[in-house]
C-alpha positions in Angstrom: 53.1 -48.1 11.2 49.4 -47.3 11.2 48.7 -44.0 9.5 47.7 -40.8 11.4 44.4 -40.7 9.5 43.5 -44.2 10.5 44.3 -43.5 14.1 42.0 -40.5 13.9 39.2 -42.6 12.5 39.6 -45.2 15.2 39.6 -42.5 17.9 36.5 -40.8 16.5 34.6 -44.1 16.2 35.6 -45.2 19.6 34.2 -42.0 21.2 30.9 -42.4 19.2 30.6 -46.0 20.4 30.4 -44.9 24.0 27.3 -42.8 23.3 23.7 -43.7 22.7 23.6 -42.6 19.0 25.3 -45.8 17.7 23.1 -48.4 16.2 23.9 -51.9 14.7 27.6 -51.4 15.1 28.0 -55.0 16.1 30.6 -55.9 13.5 33.4 -53.5 14.6 35.9 -53.0 15.9 37.6 -55.9 14.2 41.3 -56.9 13.9 42.6 -56.9 10.4 45.9 -57.0 8.5 47.0 -53.6 7.2 49.1 -54.2 4.1 51.6 -51.5 3.2 52.8 -50.6 -0.3 56.0 -52.5 0.5 54.0 -55.6 1.4 54.7 -55.2 5.1 51.7 -56.5 7.2 50.7 -55.0 10.5 47.7 -56.0 12.6 45.4 -53.0 13.4 41.9 -52.4 14.7 39.4 -51.4 12.1 36.5 -49.1 13.1 33.4 -48.6 11.0 31.9 -45.3 10.0 28.8 -43.9 11.6 25.7 -42.8 9.5 26.6 -41.4 6.1 26.0 -37.7 5.5 23.9 -38.5 2.4 22.4 -41.4 0.5 25.4 -42.2 -1.6 24.6 -44.4 -4.6 27.0 -47.4 -4.8 27.3 -50.2 -7.4 28.4 -53.6 -6.1 29.7 -56.1 -8.8 29.9 -59.8 -8.0 31.2 -62.5 -10.4 28.0 -64.5 -9.8 25.5 -65.4 -7.1 25.3 -69.2 -7.5 27.1 -70.2 -4.3 26.7 -69.4 -0.6 30.0 -67.4 -0.6 28.6 -64.6 -2.7 25.1 -64.9 -1.2 26.8 -64.1 2.2 28.6 -61.2 0.6 25.4 -59.9 -0.8 23.8 -60.1 2.6 26.7 -58.2 4.2 26.6 -55.4 1.6 22.8 -54.9 2.0 23.0 -54.9 5.8 25.8 -52.3 5.8 23.9 -50.1 3.3 21.0 -50.2 5.7 23.2 -49.2 8.7 24.9 -46.4 6.9 21.9 -45.1 5.0 23.2 -45.5 1.5 21.8 -47.1 -1.7 23.3 -50.1 -3.5 22.7 -51.7 -6.8 24.1 -55.3 -6.9 25.3 -56.7 -10.2 25.6 -60.4 -11.0 28.1 -60.8 -13.9 27.0 -64.4 -14.6 30.2 -66.3 -13.9 34.0 -66.2 -14.2 33.8 -66.4 -18.0 31.8 -63.2 -18.2 34.4 -60.5 -17.9 32.9 -58.4 -20.7 29.5 -58.5 -19.0 31.0 -57.4 -15.7 32.7 -54.4 -17.3 29.5 -53.4 -19.2 27.3 -53.8 -16.1 29.7 -51.5 -14.1 29.9 -48.9 -16.8 26.1 -48.8 -17.1 25.7 -48.5 -13.4 28.2 -45.6 -13.2 26.4 -44.0 -16.2 23.2 -44.2 -14.0 24.8 -42.0 -11.4 26.8 -44.2 -9.0 29.5 -42.4 -7.1 31.3 -45.5 -6.0 31.9 -49.1 -7.1 32.7 -52.1 -5.0 34.1 -54.6 -7.4 35.0 -58.3 -7.1 37.1 -58.7 -10.2 36.5 -61.6 -12.5 40.0 -61.2 -14.0 42.8 -59.4 -12.1 44.2 -58.0 -15.3 41.2 -57.7 -17.5 39.5 -54.9 -15.5 42.5 -52.6 -15.8 41.4 -50.3 -18.6 37.9 -49.9 -17.1 39.4 -49.0 -13.7 41.6 -46.4 -15.2 38.6 -44.8 -16.9 36.6 -44.8 -13.6 39.5 -43.2 -11.8 39.6 -40.5 -14.4 35.9 -39.9 -13.7 36.6 -39.6 -10.0 34.6 -42.7 -9.2 35.6 -44.3 -5.9 36.5 -48.0 -6.5 36.9 -50.5 -3.7 38.8 -53.6 -4.9 37.0 -56.3 -3.0 37.6 -59.9 -1.9 39.7 -61.4 -4.8 41.9 -58.4 -5.7 42.9 -57.0 -9.0 46.3 -56.0 -10.3 45.4 -52.4 -11.0 46.7 -49.5 -9.0 43.7 -47.3 -10.1 41.6 -48.2 -7.1 40.9 -46.1 -4.0 41.2 -48.9 -1.5 41.3 -52.7 -1.2 39.3 -54.9 1.2 40.3 -58.5 0.7 39.8 -61.9 2.1 43.2 -62.5 0.4 42.9 -65.7 -1.6 46.6 -66.2 -1.2 46.2 -66.4 2.5 43.2 -68.7 2.2 45.2 -71.1 0.0 48.2 -70.9 2.3 46.1 -71.8 5.4 44.9 -75.0 3.7 48.4 -75.9 2.6 49.9 -75.1 6.0 47.3 -77.3 7.7 48.3 -80.3 5.6 52.0 -79.5 6.0 51.8 -79.5 9.7 50.0 -82.9 9.7 52.5 -84.3 7.2 55.9 -82.7 7.8 59.0 -83.4 5.7 60.4 -86.9 6.6 57.0 -88.5 7.3 55.3 -90.7 4.6 54.3 -88.9 1.5 50.6 -88.0 1.0 49.1 -87.3 -2.4 46.6 -84.5 -3.0 44.2 -83.7 -5.8 44.0 -79.9 -6.0 40.9 -78.2 -7.5 41.2 -74.4 -6.9 38.5 -73.2 -9.4 38.5 -71.6 -12.9 41.8 -71.1 -14.6 42.9 -67.5 -14.9 40.6 -66.1 -12.2 42.5 -63.8 -9.9 41.4 -65.6 -6.7 42.5 -69.0 -8.2 46.0 -67.6 -8.9 46.0 -66.5 -5.2 44.8 -69.9 -4.0 47.5 -71.6 -6.1 50.3 -69.4 -4.9 49.3 -69.7 -1.3 48.7 -73.4 -1.3 52.0 -74.2 -3.0 53.8 -72.0 -0.4 51.9 -73.7 2.4 53.0 -77.2 1.5 56.5 -76.3 0.6 59.2 -78.6 2.3 56.5 -81.0 3.6 55.5 -84.6 2.7 52.5 -83.3 0.7 52.6 -83.9 -3.1 50.1 -82.6 -5.6 49.1 -85.6 -7.8 47.1 -83.4 -10.2 45.6 -79.9 -10.5 42.3 -79.6 -12.2 40.6 -76.3 -13.1 37.0 -75.6 -13.7 34.0 -73.2 -13.1 32.7 -73.2 -9.5 29.4 -74.9 -10.3 28.7 -78.0 -8.2 28.0 -80.2 -11.3 31.2 -79.2 -13.0 33.3 -79.6 -9.9 31.7 -83.0 -9.2 32.7 -84.2 -12.7 36.3 -83.0 -12.1 36.4 -85.0 -8.9 35.1 -88.1 -10.6 37.8 -87.8 -13.3 40.5 -87.4 -10.6 39.3 -90.4 -8.6 39.3 -92.5 -11.8 42.8 -91.4 -12.7 44.4 -91.5 -9.3 43.6 -94.5 -7.1 46.1 -93.5 -4.4 44.8 -90.0 -3.3 44.9 -89.2 0.3 43.3 -85.8 0.1 41.1 -83.7 -2.3 41.5 -80.0 -1.6 39.9 -77.0 -3.2 36.8 -74.8 -3.2 33.9 -75.3 -0.9 31.7 -76.0 -4.0 34.0 -78.8 -5.0 34.0 -80.3 -1.5 30.2 -80.2 -1.4 30.1 -81.9 -4.8 32.8 -84.5 -3.8 31.2 -85.5 -0.5 28.3 -87.6 -2.0 30.7 -89.2 -4.5 33.1 -90.3 -1.8 30.2 -91.6 0.3 28.8 -93.6 -2.6 32.2 -95.1 -3.3 32.9 -95.8 0.4 36.0 -93.7 0.2 35.4 -91.2 3.0 37.9 -93.0 5.3 40.5 -93.2 2.6 40.3 -89.8 0.8 39.9 -86.8 3.0 38.4 -83.5 2.0 39.8 -80.0 2.8 38.0 -76.9 1.8 39.8 -73.6 1.3 36.8 -71.7 2.6 33.5 -72.4 4.4 29.9 -72.7 3.2 26.8 -74.0 5.1 27.2 -77.3 3.4 30.9 -77.6 4.4 29.9 -76.5 7.9 27.4 -79.3 8.3 30.0 -81.8 6.9 32.6 -80.6 9.5 30.1 -81.0 12.3 29.4 -84.6 11.2 33.1 -85.4 10.9 32.8 -86.0 7.2 35.2 -83.2 6.2 38.8 -83.1 7.4 39.2 -79.3 7.6 37.9 -76.0 6.2 39.3 -72.5 6.1 37.1 -69.6 7.2 37.1 -66.0 6.0 34.6 -63.5 7.6 32.7 -63.1 4.4 29.8 -61.1 5.8 32.1 -58.8 7.8 34.4 -58.3 4.8 31.4 -57.3 2.6 30.3 -54.8 5.3 33.8 -53.3 5.3 33.7 -52.7 1.5 30.6 -50.5 1.8 32.0 -48.8 4.9 35.3 -48.1 3.0 33.5 -46.7 0.0 31.5 -44.3 2.3 34.6 -43.3 4.2 36.4 -42.2 1.0 33.2 -40.5 -0.4 32.9 -38.6 2.9 36.5 -37.8 3.7 38.3 -37.9 0.3 41.1 -40.3 -0.8 43.9 -39.0 1.4 47.2 -40.6 0.5 47.8 -41.3 4.2 44.5 -43.2 4.5 44.4 -47.0 5.2 44.3 -48.2 1.6 44.4 -52.0 2.0 43.1 -54.3 4.7 42.8 -58.0 4.6 40.4 -59.7 7.0 41.9 -62.5 9.0 40.7 -66.1 8.7 41.4 -69.5 10.3 41.1 -73.2 9.8 38.5 -75.4 11.6 38.3 -79.1 12.0 35.6 -81.3 13.4 37.3 -80.9 16.8 37.2 -77.1 16.7 34.2 -76.3 14.6 32.2 -75.6 17.8 34.2 -72.4 18.1 33.0 -71.1 14.7 30.6 -68.1 14.6 28.4 -68.6 11.5 27.1 -65.1 11.6 30.3 -63.5 10.3 30.5 -65.9 7.3 27.0 -67.0 6.3 23.8 -65.2 5.3 20.9 -66.1 7.5 18.9 -69.2 6.5 16.3 -68.3 3.9 18.1 -65.1 2.7 17.5 -64.5 -1.0 19.7 -62.2 -3.2 18.9 -58.5 -3.0 19.9 -56.6 -6.1 18.7 -53.1 -5.2 18.4 -51.4 -1.8 17.7 -47.8 -0.7 16.8 -46.4 -4.1 
């Protein structure tokens, strides 16, 4: 059941939307999954806040900024900071091996006066001690996108990597149900140990359960295009009978020219767990079999909105504490229905590391 506080927030925002005082509220209302403490999932309508009462300083910590996913998230964060009238400092940890750097960046940002932190955790377990310290200091922490295992956060706004992995697996399972000829898959979910990779794995395995889909090999590696391309080369060399290569969008972008050069596009099909501009173009050309989509820009906006909501209203135990944005899977046949504005930064957008100071 949706909490009373959440219903109150919806009603308030809905009334405000009918007046002339609302500006740039184009991203809400949006349907999301509300996830209860017991894991029960209910679809609810999320409404954004109106203008913040003061210029709250907020830190936003990303694992890196070297692919279009986090560039889109950066864009969403900055746009929502503009809309609400708050300041943000954006931190780039430098990659999924840089847990210590992420922690020190966040600690320094909080020491500089931040009242809230939006954190995309590099390691679901490794940030636990820091989050406990931040909670003790009454710093509002929004657990964003990937999810951590800590309970010391004020709220979670996730794209839910498990759901993303599940959608990719389910797509294949529906195409190749149990009893049909076996298909072999190379699975490249990203860097070993990262929280989002564990989610991708769990979801993908669940999605292909009781189907004709078999994982020939799983390869882990950093989400740099060169590294992923090398992993794909190794996989193609080892497994001559692959039907699909499935994994991150960075992997798919790196694999596409390799498959073209080897004239394997008709034999080995590519499926991306999430969407980037490069994957989008491949889908439109019919060169990629399918791609999942999460509303990255909208999710990023929700993280800032959630931080401001808690800073303004307090962390009421009845408040909506976890929402997962809802994604889908597109193919070349359905990609015309996709709205790039909720998932991509505009063409030419460059990372913004400070706004509103």
